[in-house]
MARMIGU-609365 format. One record per residue (C-alpha): residue number from 1; residue in three letters; x, y, z. Coordinates in nm, 4 decimals. Each point is the difference from the previous one (the first is absolute). Layout:
// MARMIGU-609365
<rec num="NUM" residu="ALA" east="X" north="Y" up="Z"/>
...
//
This chain:
// MARMIGU-609365
<rec num="1" residu="MET" east="3.2309" north="-1.6769" up="-0.4028"/>
<rec num="2" residu="ARG" east="0.3121" north="0.1712" up="-0.1266"/>
<rec num="3" residu="ILE" east="-0.0420" north="0.3725" up="-0.0631"/>
<rec num="4" residu="SER" east="0.2448" north="0.1445" up="-0.2493"/>
<rec num="5" residu="SER" east="0.1067" north="0.3628" up="0.0435"/>
<rec num="6" residu="PRO" east="-0.1700" north="0.0179" up="0.3417"/>
<rec num="7" residu="SER" east="0.1278" north="0.3517" up="0.0681"/>
<rec num="8" residu="ARG" east="-0.1399" north="0.1455" up="-0.3226"/>
<rec num="9" residu="VAL" east="-0.2239" north="0.2916" up="0.0958"/>
<rec num="10" residu="LEU" east="-0.3518" north="-0.0291" up="-0.1432"/>
<rec num="11" residu="TRP" east="-0.1549" north="0.3031" up="0.1708"/>
<rec num="12" residu="PRO" east="0.2706" north="0.2713" up="-0.0170"/>
<rec num="13" residu="GLU" east="-0.1749" north="0.2539" up="0.2234"/>
<rec num="14" residu="LEU" east="-0.0176" north="-0.2447" up="0.2902"/>
<rec num="15" residu="GLY" east="0.3022" north="-0.2170" up="-0.0754"/>
<rec num="16" residu="ILE" east="-0.2139" north="-0.3169" up="-0.0055"/>
<rec num="17" residu="THR" east="0.1893" north="-0.2858" up="-0.1603"/>
<rec num="18" residu="LYS" east="-0.0820" north="-0.3148" up="-0.1888"/>
<rec num="19" residu="LEU" east="0.0730" north="-0.2026" up="0.3136"/>
<rec num="20" residu="ASP" east="-0.2406" north="0.2215" up="0.1969"/>
<rec num="21" residu="LEU" east="-0.2693" north="-0.0798" up="-0.2555"/>
<rec num="22" residu="ALA" east="0.0664" north="-0.3735" up="0.0280"/>
<rec num="23" residu="ARG" east="-0.0221" north="0.0195" up="0.3801"/>
<rec num="24" residu="TYR" east="-0.3255" north="0.1927" up="-0.0254"/>
<rec num="25" residu="LEU" east="-0.1525" north="-0.2764" up="-0.2131"/>
<rec num="26" residu="VAL" east="0.1115" north="-0.2584" up="0.2558"/>
<rec num="27" residu="ASN" east="-0.1480" north="0.1997" up="0.2871"/>
<rec num="28" residu="VAL" east="-0.3399" north="0.0445" up="-0.1673"/>
<rec num="29" residu="GLY" east="0.0165" north="-0.3356" up="-0.1761"/>
<rec num="30" residu="GLU" east="-0.3099" north="-0.1660" up="0.1437"/>
<rec num="31" residu="ALA" east="-0.2322" north="0.2945" up="-0.0621"/>
<rec num="32" residu="PHE" east="0.1602" north="0.0678" up="-0.3388"/>
<rec num="33" residu="VAL" east="-0.0557" north="-0.3550" up="-0.1239"/>
<rec num="34" residu="ARG" east="-0.3523" north="-0.0101" up="0.1412"/>
<rec num="35" residu="ALA" east="-0.0869" north="0.3107" up="-0.2048"/>
<rec num="36" residu="ASN" east="0.1960" north="-0.0670" up="-0.3182"/>
<rec num="37" residu="GLY" east="0.0726" north="-0.3705" up="-0.0095"/>
<rec num="38" residu="ASP" east="-0.1614" north="-0.2629" up="-0.2233"/>
<rec num="39" residu="ARG" east="-0.0582" north="0.2651" up="-0.2664"/>
<rec num="40" residu="PRO" east="0.1638" north="0.0851" up="-0.3313"/>
<rec num="41" residu="VAL" east="0.2287" north="0.2913" up="0.0779"/>
<rec num="42" residu="SER" east="0.1854" north="0.2573" up="-0.2066"/>
<rec num="43" residu="LEU" east="0.3322" north="0.1246" up="0.1326"/>
<rec num="44" residu="GLN" east="0.0967" north="0.3653" up="-0.0395"/>
<rec num="45" residu="ARG" east="0.3797" north="-0.0116" up="-0.0069"/>
<rec num="46" residu="PHE" east="0.2557" north="0.2796" up="0.0429"/>
<rec num="47" residu="PRO" east="0.3538" north="-0.0908" up="-0.1093"/>
<rec num="48" residu="GLU" east="0.1449" north="0.3053" up="0.1799"/>
<rec num="49" residu="ASN" east="-0.2282" north="0.1792" up="0.2479"/>
<rec num="50" residu="VAL" east="-0.3457" north="0.1535" up="0.0242"/>
<rec num="51" residu="ASP" east="0.1181" north="0.3089" up="-0.1868"/>
<rec num="52" residu="GLY" east="0.1187" north="-0.2059" up="-0.2959"/>
<rec num="53" residu="GLU" east="-0.1520" north="-0.2029" up="-0.2803"/>
<rec num="54" residu="ASP" east="-0.2436" north="-0.2804" up="0.0712"/>
<rec num="55" residu="PHE" east="-0.1754" north="-0.2765" up="-0.1913"/>
<rec num="56" residu="PHE" east="-0.2724" north="-0.2572" up="0.0598"/>
<rec num="57" residu="SER" east="0.0861" north="-0.3673" up="0.0126"/>
<rec num="58" residu="LYS" east="-0.2808" north="-0.2519" up="-0.0427"/>
<rec num="59" residu="ASN" east="0.1485" north="-0.3160" up="-0.1460"/>
<rec num="60" residu="PRO" east="0.2342" north="-0.1964" up="0.2290"/>
<rec num="61" residu="PRO" east="0.3519" north="0.1308" up="-0.0692"/>
<rec num="62" residu="ARG" east="0.2948" north="-0.2286" up="-0.0637"/>
<rec num="63" residu="GLY" east="0.1253" north="-0.1580" up="0.3198"/>
<rec num="64" residu="THR" east="-0.3340" north="0.0058" up="0.1834"/>
<rec num="65" residu="PRO" east="0.0325" north="-0.2354" up="0.3019"/>
<rec num="66" residu="ASP" east="-0.1949" north="-0.3248" up="0.0078"/>
<rec num="67" residu="TYR" east="-0.2124" north="0.1213" up="0.2910"/>
<rec num="68" residu="VAL" east="-0.1334" north="0.2975" up="-0.1997"/>
<rec num="69" residu="ARG" east="-0.2780" north="-0.1366" up="-0.2179"/>
<rec num="70" residu="SER" east="-0.1904" north="0.1525" up="-0.2872"/>
<rec num="71" residu="VAL" east="-0.3479" north="-0.0249" up="-0.1465"/>
<rec num="72" residu="THR" east="-0.1166" north="0.0576" up="-0.3555"/>
<rec num="73" residu="VAL" east="-0.2277" north="0.3017" up="-0.0382"/>
<rec num="74" residu="THR" east="-0.1783" north="0.1532" up="-0.2964"/>
<rec num="75" residu="TYR" east="0.0506" north="0.3672" up="-0.0835"/>
<rec num="76" residu="PRO" east="-0.2490" north="0.2365" up="-0.1709"/>
<rec num="77" residu="SER" east="0.1727" north="-0.0704" up="-0.3339"/>
<rec num="78" residu="ALA" east="-0.1000" north="-0.3690" up="0.0448"/>
<rec num="79" residu="ARG" east="0.3667" north="-0.0964" up="0.0309"/>
<rec num="80" residu="SER" east="0.0855" north="-0.2366" up="0.2840"/>
<rec num="81" residu="HIS" east="0.3228" north="-0.0018" up="0.1992"/>
<rec num="82" residu="PRO" east="0.1242" north="-0.1311" up="0.3336"/>
<rec num="83" residu="GLN" east="0.0026" north="0.2516" up="0.2830"/>
<rec num="84" residu="LEU" east="0.1789" north="-0.0190" up="0.3335"/>
<rec num="85" residu="VAL" east="-0.1768" north="-0.1060" up="0.3210"/>
<rec num="86" residu="ILE" east="0.1207" north="0.0661" up="0.3553"/>
<rec num="87" residu="ASP" east="-0.0665" north="-0.2780" up="0.2505"/>
<rec num="88" residu="GLU" east="0.2420" north="0.0821" up="0.2818"/>
<rec num="89" residu="PRO" east="0.2097" north="0.2912" up="0.1290"/>
<rec num="90" residu="ALA" east="0.3134" north="-0.1454" up="-0.1597"/>
<rec num="91" residu="ALA" east="-0.1561" north="0.0581" up="-0.3418"/>
<rec num="92" residu="ALA" east="-0.0537" north="0.3678" up="0.0827"/>
<rec num="93" residu="VAL" east="0.3593" north="0.0289" up="0.1218"/>
<rec num="94" residu="TRP" east="0.1197" north="-0.1622" up="-0.3226"/>
<rec num="95" residu="ALA" east="-0.2016" north="0.2592" up="-0.1914"/>
<rec num="96" residu="ALA" east="0.1773" north="0.2742" up="0.1979"/>
<rec num="97" residu="GLN" east="0.3302" north="-0.1620" up="-0.0902"/>
<rec num="98" residu="MET" east="-0.1166" north="0.0411" up="-0.3615"/>
<rec num="99" residu="ASN" east="-0.0425" north="0.3750" up="0.0662"/>
<rec num="100" residu="THR" east="-0.3762" north="-0.0074" up="0.0560"/>
<rec num="101" residu="ILE" east="-0.1389" north="0.2835" up="0.2093"/>
<rec num="102" residu="VAL" east="-0.3733" north="0.0032" up="-0.0822"/>
<rec num="103" residu="PHE" east="-0.2141" north="-0.3164" up="-0.0111"/>
<rec num="104" residu="HIS" east="-0.3165" north="0.0063" up="-0.2142"/>
<rec num="105" residu="PRO" east="-0.2221" north="-0.3045" up="0.0689"/>
<rec num="106" residu="TRP" east="-0.3014" north="-0.0943" up="-0.2091"/>
<rec num="107" residu="PRO" east="-0.3460" north="0.0083" up="0.1664"/>
<rec num="108" residu="SER" east="-0.0412" north="-0.3712" up="-0.0777"/>
<rec num="109" residu="ARG" east="0.1516" north="-0.3193" up="0.1362"/>
<rec num="110" residu="ALA" east="0.2575" north="-0.2069" up="-0.1842"/>
<rec num="111" residu="GLU" east="-0.2354" north="-0.2969" up="-0.0261"/>
<rec num="112" residu="ASP" east="-0.2733" north="0.2138" up="-0.1603"/>
<rec num="113" residu="PRO" east="0.1638" north="0.3048" up="-0.1586"/>
<rec num="114" residu="ASP" east="-0.2987" north="0.0864" up="-0.2207"/>
<rec num="115" residu="ASN" east="-0.2433" north="0.0608" up="0.2887"/>
<rec num="116" residu="PRO" east="0.0991" north="0.2691" up="0.2520"/>
<rec num="117" residu="ASP" east="-0.0542" north="-0.0617" up="0.3711"/>
<rec num="118" residu="GLN" east="0.0629" north="0.3649" up="0.0828"/>
<rec num="119" residu="LEU" east="-0.1931" north="0.3098" up="-0.1006"/>
<rec num="120" residu="ARG" east="0.2433" north="0.2918" up="-0.0063"/>
<rec num="121" residu="ILE" east="-0.0731" north="0.3702" up="-0.0249"/>
<rec num="122" residu="ASP" east="0.2800" north="0.2553" up="-0.0263"/>
<rec num="123" residu="LEU" east="-0.0882" north="0.3462" up="0.1339"/>
<rec num="124" residu="ASP" east="0.2430" north="0.2270" up="-0.1816"/>
<rec num="125" residu="PRO" east="0.0129" north="0.3667" up="0.1120"/>
<rec num="126" residu="GLN" east="0.0404" north="0.2378" up="-0.2922"/>
<rec num="127" residu="PRO" east="0.2150" north="0.3168" up="0.0035"/>
<rec num="128" residu="GLY" east="-0.1268" north="0.2335" up="0.2676"/>
<rec num="129" residu="THR" east="-0.1217" north="-0.2882" up="0.2165"/>
<rec num="130" residu="GLY" east="0.1704" north="-0.2524" up="0.2266"/>
<rec num="131" residu="ILE" east="-0.0528" north="-0.2445" up="0.2805"/>
<rec num="132" residu="ASP" east="-0.2389" north="0.2388" up="0.1801"/>
<rec num="133" residu="GLU" east="-0.2368" north="-0.0248" up="-0.2961"/>
<rec num="134" residu="ALA" east="0.0510" north="-0.3739" up="-0.0476"/>
<rec num="135" residu="ILE" east="-0.1008" north="-0.0816" up="0.3608"/>
<rec num="136" residu="PRO" east="-0.3682" north="0.1074" up="-0.0188"/>
<rec num="137" residu="ALA" east="-0.0245" north="-0.1681" up="-0.3405"/>
<rec num="138" residu="ALA" east="0.1280" north="-0.3273" up="0.1505"/>
<rec num="139" residu="LEU" east="-0.2430" north="0.0206" up="0.2915"/>
<rec num="140" residu="ALA" east="-0.2922" north="0.0596" up="-0.2364"/>
<rec num="141" residu="LEU" east="0.1190" north="-0.2820" up="-0.2243"/>
<rec num="142" residu="ARG" east="0.0036" north="-0.2316" up="0.2993"/>
<rec num="143" residu="GLU" east="-0.3691" north="0.0758" up="0.0496"/>
<rec num="144" residu="VAL" east="-0.0737" north="-0.0578" up="-0.3690"/>
<rec num="145" residu="LEU" east="0.1674" north="-0.3402" up="0.0077"/>
<rec num="146" residu="ALA" east="-0.1736" north="-0.0931" up="0.3253"/>
<rec num="147" residu="GLU" east="-0.3364" north="0.0757" up="-0.1620"/>
<rec num="148" residu="ALA" east="0.1024" north="-0.2414" up="-0.2757"/>
<rec num="149" residu="GLY" east="0.0804" north="-0.2693" up="0.2554"/>
<rec num="150" residu="LEU" east="0.3795" north="0.0319" up="-0.0086"/>
<rec num="151" residu="THR" east="0.2477" north="0.0482" up="0.2849"/>
<rec num="152" residu="ALA" east="0.2531" north="0.2703" up="-0.0857"/>
<rec num="153" residu="PHE" east="0.3642" north="0.0206" up="0.1052"/>
<rec num="154" residu="VAL" east="0.2249" north="0.3018" up="-0.0473"/>
<rec num="155" residu="LYS" east="0.3714" north="0.0639" up="-0.0424"/>
<rec num="156" residu="THR" east="0.2169" north="0.2939" up="-0.0881"/>
<rec num="157" residu="SER" east="0.1283" north="0.0010" up="-0.3547"/>
<rec num="158" residu="GLY" east="0.3435" north="0.1005" up="0.1206"/>
<rec num="159" residu="ASN" east="-0.0436" north="0.3345" up="-0.1716"/>
<rec num="160" residu="ARG" east="-0.2953" north="0.2438" up="0.0272"/>
<rec num="161" residu="GLY" east="-0.2905" north="-0.2355" up="-0.0610"/>
<rec num="162" residu="LEU" east="-0.1850" north="-0.2879" up="0.1600"/>
<rec num="163" residu="HIS" east="-0.0854" north="-0.3508" up="-0.1146"/>
<rec num="164" residu="VAL" east="-0.3329" north="-0.1520" up="0.1013"/>
<rec num="165" residu="PHE" east="-0.0274" north="-0.3768" up="-0.0406"/>
<rec num="166" residu="ALA" east="-0.2746" north="-0.2544" up="0.0637"/>
<rec num="167" residu="PRO" east="0.0286" north="-0.3796" up="-0.0052"/>
<rec num="168" residu="ILE" east="-0.2342" north="-0.1548" up="-0.2573"/>
<rec num="169" residu="GLU" east="-0.0951" north="-0.3474" up="-0.1123"/>
<rec num="170" residu="PRO" east="0.2159" north="-0.0969" up="-0.3013"/>
<rec num="171" residu="VAL" east="-0.2922" north="-0.0842" up="-0.2265"/>
<rec num="172" residu="ARG" east="0.0031" north="0.2853" up="-0.2534"/>
<rec num="173" residu="GLU" east="0.2647" north="0.1015" up="-0.2505"/>
<rec num="174" residu="PHE" east="0.1850" north="0.3299" up="-0.0227"/>
<rec num="175" residu="LEU" east="-0.2451" north="0.1896" up="-0.2204"/>
<rec num="176" residu="ASP" east="-0.2876" north="-0.0725" up="0.2381"/>
<rec num="177" residu="VAL" east="0.2086" north="0.1162" up="0.2964"/>
<rec num="178" residu="ARG" east="0.0979" north="0.3162" up="-0.1898"/>
<rec num="179" residu="HIS" east="-0.3666" north="0.0730" up="-0.0612"/>
<rec num="180" residu="ALA" east="-0.0771" north="-0.0615" up="0.3675"/>
<rec num="181" residu="VAL" east="0.2714" north="0.2520" up="0.0892"/>
<rec num="182" residu="ILE" east="-0.1533" north="0.2512" up="-0.2422"/>
<rec num="183" residu="GLY" east="-0.3375" north="-0.0606" up="0.1654"/>
<rec num="184" residu="ALA" east="0.1501" north="0.0861" up="0.3376"/>
<rec num="185" residu="ALA" east="0.1985" north="0.2942" up="-0.1387"/>
<rec num="186" residu="ARG" east="-0.3033" north="0.1583" up="-0.1629"/>
<rec num="187" residu="GLU" east="-0.2017" north="-0.0385" up="0.3174"/>
<rec num="188" residu="LEU" east="0.2784" north="0.1682" up="0.1975"/>
<rec num="189" residu="GLU" east="0.0179" north="0.2777" up="-0.2597"/>
<rec num="190" residu="ARG" east="-0.3743" north="0.0619" up="0.0325"/>
<rec num="191" residu="ARG" east="0.0394" north="0.0446" up="0.3744"/>
<rec num="192" residu="MET" east="0.3102" north="0.2219" up="-0.0198"/>
<rec num="193" residu="PRO" east="-0.0139" north="0.1685" up="-0.3429"/>
<rec num="194" residu="ASP" east="0.2158" north="0.2936" up="0.1043"/>
<rec num="195" residu="ARG" east="0.2677" north="-0.2155" up="0.1596"/>
<rec num="196" residu="VAL" east="0.0388" north="-0.3187" up="-0.2061"/>
<rec num="197" residu="THR" east="-0.0101" north="-0.0775" up="-0.3712"/>
<rec num="198" residu="THR" east="-0.0017" north="-0.2935" up="-0.2383"/>
<rec num="199" residu="ALA" east="0.1214" north="0.2177" up="-0.2899"/>
<rec num="200" residu="TRP" east="0.2709" north="-0.1930" up="-0.1842"/>
<rec num="201" residu="TRP" east="0.1450" north="0.3071" up="-0.1719"/>
<rec num="202" residu="LYS" east="0.2121" north="0.2157" up="0.2279"/>
<rec num="203" residu="GLU" east="-0.1275" north="0.3212" up="-0.1516"/>
<rec num="204" residu="GLU" east="-0.3475" north="-0.0829" up="0.1346"/>
<rec num="205" residu="ARG" east="0.0924" north="-0.0993" up="0.3554"/>
<rec num="206" residu="GLY" east="0.0649" north="0.3369" up="0.1579"/>
<rec num="207" residu="GLN" east="0.1066" north="0.0119" up="0.3648"/>
<rec num="208" residu="ARG" east="-0.1727" north="-0.3230" up="0.0946"/>
<rec num="209" residu="VAL" east="0.0983" north="-0.3515" up="0.1000"/>
<rec num="210" residu="PHE" east="0.0020" north="-0.2303" up="-0.3015"/>
<rec num="211" residu="VAL" east="-0.1572" north="-0.3425" up="0.0539"/>
<rec num="212" residu="ASP" east="0.2281" north="-0.2037" up="-0.2244"/>
<rec num="213" residu="PHE" east="-0.2277" north="-0.2728" up="-0.1316"/>
<rec num="214" residu="ASN" east="0.2569" north="-0.1187" up="-0.2537"/>
<rec num="215" residu="GLN" east="0.2166" north="-0.1478" up="0.2742"/>
<rec num="216" residu="ALA" east="-0.2601" north="-0.2799" up="0.0031"/>
<rec num="217" residu="ASN" east="0.0990" north="-0.1121" up="-0.3501"/>
<rec num="218" residu="ARG" east="0.1915" north="-0.3157" up="-0.0835"/>
<rec num="219" residu="ASP" east="0.3767" north="0.0514" up="0.0353"/>
<rec num="220" residu="ARG" east="-0.0505" north="0.3303" up="0.1838"/>
<rec num="221" residu="THR" east="0.1584" north="-0.0028" up="0.3428"/>
<rec num="222" residu="ILE" east="0.0767" north="0.2348" up="0.2866"/>
<rec num="223" residu="ALA" east="0.2670" north="-0.0235" up="0.2673"/>
<rec num="224" residu="GLY" east="-0.0803" north="-0.2839" up="0.2372"/>
<rec num="225" residu="ALA" east="-0.0562" north="0.0259" up="0.3733"/>
<rec num="226" residu="TYR" east="0.3322" north="0.0506" up="0.1801"/>
<rec num="227" residu="SER" east="0.1783" north="0.0590" up="-0.3295"/>
<rec num="228" residu="PRO" east="0.2647" north="0.2736" up="0.0102"/>
<rec num="229" residu="ARG" east="-0.0443" north="0.2912" up="-0.2396"/>
<rec num="230" residu="ALA" east="0.2673" north="0.1611" up="-0.2120"/>
<rec num="231" residu="LEU" east="-0.0366" north="0.3404" up="0.1642"/>
<rec num="232" residu="PRO" east="0.2719" north="0.2029" up="0.1765"/>
<rec num="233" residu="HIS" east="-0.1381" north="-0.0626" up="0.3508"/>
<rec num="234" residu="ALA" east="-0.0117" north="-0.3820" up="-0.0450"/>
<rec num="235" residu="SER" east="-0.3723" north="-0.0193" up="0.0622"/>
<rec num="236" residu="VAL" east="-0.1986" north="-0.3228" up="0.0181"/>
<rec num="237" residu="SER" east="-0.3510" north="-0.0723" up="-0.1221"/>
<rec num="238" residu="CYS" east="-0.1280" north="-0.0752" up="0.3474"/>
<rec num="239" residu="PRO" east="-0.3274" north="-0.1589" up="0.1172"/>
<rec num="240" residu="ILE" east="-0.1733" north="0.2035" up="0.2685"/>
<rec num="241" residu="THR" east="-0.3194" north="-0.0296" up="0.2003"/>
<rec num="242" residu="TRP" east="-0.3012" north="0.2135" up="-0.0792"/>
<rec num="243" residu="ASP" east="0.0357" north="0.1583" up="0.3436"/>
<rec num="244" residu="GLU" east="0.3490" north="0.1196" up="-0.0949"/>
<rec num="245" residu="LEU" east="-0.1026" north="0.1470" up="-0.3318"/>
<rec num="246" residu="GLU" east="-0.1124" north="0.3494" up="0.0974"/>
<rec num="247" residu="SER" east="0.3313" north="0.0811" up="0.1680"/>
<rec num="248" residu="VAL" east="0.2289" north="-0.1991" up="-0.2277"/>
<rec num="249" residu="ASP" east="0.3358" north="0.1361" up="-0.1167"/>
<rec num="250" residu="PRO" east="0.1107" north="-0.2179" up="-0.2945"/>
<rec num="251" residu="ARG" east="0.3577" north="0.1266" up="0.0260"/>
<rec num="252" residu="SER" east="0.0338" north="-0.1614" up="0.3410"/>
<rec num="253" residu="PHE" east="-0.0159" north="-0.3505" up="-0.1516"/>
<rec num="254" residu="THR" east="0.3466" north="-0.0832" up="-0.1319"/>
<rec num="255" residu="ILE" east="0.2240" north="-0.3029" up="-0.0195"/>
<rec num="256" residu="LEU" east="0.1629" north="0.1350" up="0.3175"/>
<rec num="257" residu="THR" east="-0.3236" north="0.0232" up="0.2016"/>
<rec num="258" residu="VAL" east="-0.2434" north="-0.2631" up="-0.1288"/>
<rec num="259" residu="PRO" east="0.1726" north="-0.3058" up="0.1558"/>
<rec num="260" residu="GLU" east="-0.0424" north="0.1506" up="0.3472"/>
<rec num="261" residu="ARG" east="-0.3589" north="0.0927" up="-0.0820"/>
<rec num="262" residu="LEU" east="-0.0727" north="-0.3628" up="-0.0865"/>
<rec num="263" residu="ARG" east="0.1521" north="-0.1150" up="0.3278"/>
<rec num="264" residu="THR" east="-0.1984" north="0.2439" up="0.2113"/>
<rec num="265" residu="VAL" east="-0.3229" north="0.0659" up="-0.1930"/>
<rec num="266" residu="GLY" east="-0.0297" north="-0.3194" up="-0.2020"/>
<rec num="267" residu="ASP" east="-0.1230" north="-0.0475" up="-0.3540"/>
<rec num="268" residu="PRO" east="-0.3367" north="0.1713" up="-0.0652"/>
<rec num="269" residu="TRP" east="-0.0448" north="-0.2258" up="-0.3043"/>
<rec num="270" residu="ALA" east="0.0682" north="-0.3301" up="0.1797"/>
<rec num="271" residu="GLY" east="-0.3611" north="-0.1126" up="-0.0486"/>
<rec num="272" residu="PHE" east="-0.0417" north="0.1482" up="-0.3471"/>
<rec num="273" residu="SER" east="-0.1017" north="-0.3219" up="-0.1769"/>
<rec num="274" residu="ASP" east="-0.2207" north="-0.1453" up="0.2729"/>
<rec num="275" residu="GLU" east="-0.3381" north="0.1093" up="-0.1408"/>
<rec num="276" residu="PRO" east="0.0018" north="0.0673" up="-0.3749"/>
<rec num="277" residu="GLY" east="-0.3115" north="0.1686" up="-0.1368"/>
<rec num="278" residu="SER" east="-0.1896" north="0.0111" up="-0.3272"/>
<rec num="279" residu="ILE" east="0.0223" north="0.2742" up="-0.2616"/>
<rec num="280" residu="ASP" east="-0.3549" north="-0.0720" up="-0.1191"/>
<rec num="281" residu="THR" east="-0.1456" north="0.3172" up="0.1502"/>
<rec num="282" residu="LEU" east="0.2720" north="0.2240" up="-0.1411"/>
<rec num="283" residu="PHE" east="-0.0404" north="-0.1668" up="-0.3386"/>
<rec num="284" residu="SER" east="-0.3750" north="0.0660" up="0.0145"/>
<rec num="285" residu="TRP" east="0.0813" north="0.3674" up="0.0589"/>
<rec num="286" residu="TRP" east="0.2148" north="-0.0070" up="-0.3142"/>
<rec num="287" residu="GLU" east="-0.2887" north="-0.1515" up="-0.1957"/>
<rec num="288" residu="ARG" east="-0.2433" north="0.2581" up="0.1423"/>
<rec num="289" residu="ASP" east="0.2288" north="0.2813" up="-0.1097"/>
<rec num="290" residu="LEU" east="0.0246" north="-0.1508" up="-0.3486"/>
<rec num="291" residu="GLU" east="-0.3783" north="0.0024" up="-0.0258"/>
<rec num="292" residu="ASN" east="0.0040" north="0.3651" up="0.1095"/>
<rec num="293" residu="GLY" east="0.2379" north="0.0975" up="-0.2783"/>
<rec num="294" residu="LEU" east="0.3375" north="-0.0182" up="0.1752"/>
<rec num="295" residu="GLY" east="0.2107" north="-0.2119" up="-0.2303"/>
<rec num="296" residu="GLU" east="0.3419" north="-0.1623" up="0.0015"/>
<rec num="297" residu="LEU" east="0.3013" north="0.2046" up="0.1119"/>
<rec num="298" residu="PRO" east="0.3366" north="0.0204" up="-0.1798"/>
<rec num="299" residu="PHE" east="0.2541" north="-0.2790" up="0.0334"/>
<rec num="300" residu="PRO" east="0.3771" north="0.0483" up="0.0293"/>
<rec num="301" residu="PRO" east="0.1629" north="0.1012" up="-0.3302"/>
<rec num="302" residu="ASP" east="0.1872" north="-0.3290" up="-0.0433"/>
<rec num="303" residu="TYR" east="-0.3209" north="-0.2045" up="0.0173"/>
<rec num="304" residu="PRO" east="-0.1711" north="-0.1313" up="-0.3118"/>
<rec num="305" residu="LYS" east="-0.3136" north="0.1893" up="-0.0949"/>
<rec num="306" residu="MET" east="-0.2751" north="-0.1213" up="0.2344"/>
<rec num="307" residu="PRO" east="-0.3736" north="-0.0367" up="-0.0709"/>
<rec num="308" residu="GLY" east="-0.1975" north="0.3174" up="0.0708"/>
<rec num="309" residu="GLU" east="0.3108" north="0.2002" up="0.0821"/>
<rec num="310" residu="PRO" east="-0.0106" north="0.3753" up="-0.0785"/>
<rec num="311" residu="PRO" east="0.2638" north="0.1496" up="-0.2324"/>
<rec num="312" residu="ARG" east="0.3492" north="0.0082" up="0.1454"/>
<rec num="313" residu="VAL" east="0.0586" north="0.3668" up="-0.0572"/>
<rec num="314" residu="GLN" east="0.0042" north="0.2679" up="0.2638"/>
<rec num="315" residu="PRO" east="-0.3058" north="0.2252" up="-0.0139"/>
<rec num="316" residu="SER" east="0.1856" north="0.3207" up="-0.0881"/>
<rec num="317" residu="ARG" east="0.1437" north="-0.1646" up="-0.3111"/>
<rec num="318" residu="ALA" east="-0.3260" north="-0.1707" up="-0.0933"/>
<rec num="319" residu="LYS" east="-0.1738" north="0.3375" up="-0.0168"/>
<rec num="320" residu="LYS" east="0.2513" north="0.1183" up="-0.2601"/>
<rec num="321" residu="THR" east="-0.0411" north="-0.2977" up="-0.2300"/>
<rec num="322" residu="PRO" east="-0.2873" north="0.1335" up="-0.2204"/>
<rec num="323" residu="ALA" east="0.1777" north="0.3303" up="-0.0608"/>
<rec num="324" residu="ASP" east="0.3210" north="-0.1799" up="-0.0859"/>
//
């Protein structure tokens, strides 16, 4: 694979170049493809460096090699378009050649893009909180998912948060999986009301960890396992074991350190897909909460209006509406 402008610096603070990024993707290639391959993927591309402008690329760009395939997916607008799929490390290196830094895979497989095979929960620390607050939330969430019959895996987000995943049977569509995530999130919130929140509006979250249920929606993605992040310290969204979690330092996982970690520690997510579970129990929790008066939660602003959804206006403005 020819890399143009190999000496171009992508991470100015560390002097990490485009060629360094390509070599990283080669060195972690097997684990990277195992985690992100055979899925529709969005590419977050940076024409200059991580401090510059970026854009998301979904459709195959002009000049896409023959060995980089695509699959047609349907977006929330009901439009359908082809989206890139990574099947081998060379495809990831080609993406780096096209100035990709962050890889955002779908939670569904290319052969069945409408039915996720991963349940994903993003634990997002709010201002005044950080990884120290996200860790106990992740451990409690692991217990919640275990009670629902799911095996949880954890990785750093590459920033301040944590991502908790569980392999699931690909038999339900995105809205059902979103509702299963809300079922889990509300149960976690009941157990840790002072430390986690499902409040969609930032003004209501306080200094708590936000359980981002909307990342379970169709065409909503988070940085994949072993994907670099566009942050000054060249961090990586890195799978870890549950035993490592309580002492984890997310800043220690970078494109300079993760290849050696894979060689010495191995891939904690190597067996991720071995035993997929059912979301039936979580979905029953969602239905129970509906019966108890807890309704639908807001969708992202670019989504069409969804059945049962509350008004898309932040509470402080809604209170002013009658007076206005």
